[in-house]
N, C-alpha and C positions, 0 to 999 in steps of 0.2 A: 504494499499500499504506499502510495507516495506521501510525502509530507504535505499538511494542509497549508494551503496559501491563504493570504488574507483575504482574497477574494471568495474562496470556498468557505471560509469561516463566517464572513458577513451574510454570504447566500444561506448558510445554515441558520444564522440567527434571524434572518428575514423569514424563512420558512416556519421557524419555530414561533415567531410572534404572529403569523398568519394562523397557524394552527391552534395558538391560544385564543386568538380572537374568534375563530370559528367556534370553539368550545365555550366561550363566554356567551356568545349569541344563542348557542343551543340551549345552554342552562338558563339563560334569561328568557327564552321560549317556553321552556318547561316550568318555570315559576310563573309566568304569565298564564298559561294554560291552567295551571293547578289553582291559581287565584280565581280565575274565570268559572271553572267547575265549582269551586267552594261558594262563591257568589250565588250561581244558578242553583245550587242545593238550598241555600239559605231562602233564597227567594220563593222556591216551590214549596219548602216547609212551612214558611210563613203564610202562603197562600192557603195550604191545606189546613192550617191550624185556624185560621181567620174562617174558612169556610165551615169547618167542624163547629166553631164557636156560634156561627148563625144557627146550627141545626141542632145542637146539643147544649143545654145549659151547663152541664159539667165542664165542658170545653170553654164555654163562655166565661166561667169563673176562674179558669186557669189563665185564660188571656187577660182578663182583668188584673189578676195577681201579677202576672208577668210584666204588665205594662206599669204596674205601680213600682215594681222593681226598677225598671228602666228609669223612670222619672226620679226616683230616689237616688240612684246611681249618679245621675247627671247633675244633681244638686250637691253632691259630695265634692270636696277639694281633692286634688291629685294626691296619691298616697296616703289617703285616710282609709282606715279599715272598716 
């Protein structure tokens, strides 16, 4: 094997940087897709729960209690227990 030249070292560094950029882009796409699916699940679950609350008094009580928890949580200052 021939000794590496400065040009071959630079080319290898460039290829490495390109490969890292591709990997970062793929990881970003995976994270974005995960967040999208999580949001979709939450929206569907919320819709199902609200629909159930309109049809069943037990669920209506649960939704009311959860809504009160949300408003209480938002009234708290950060880092309060």
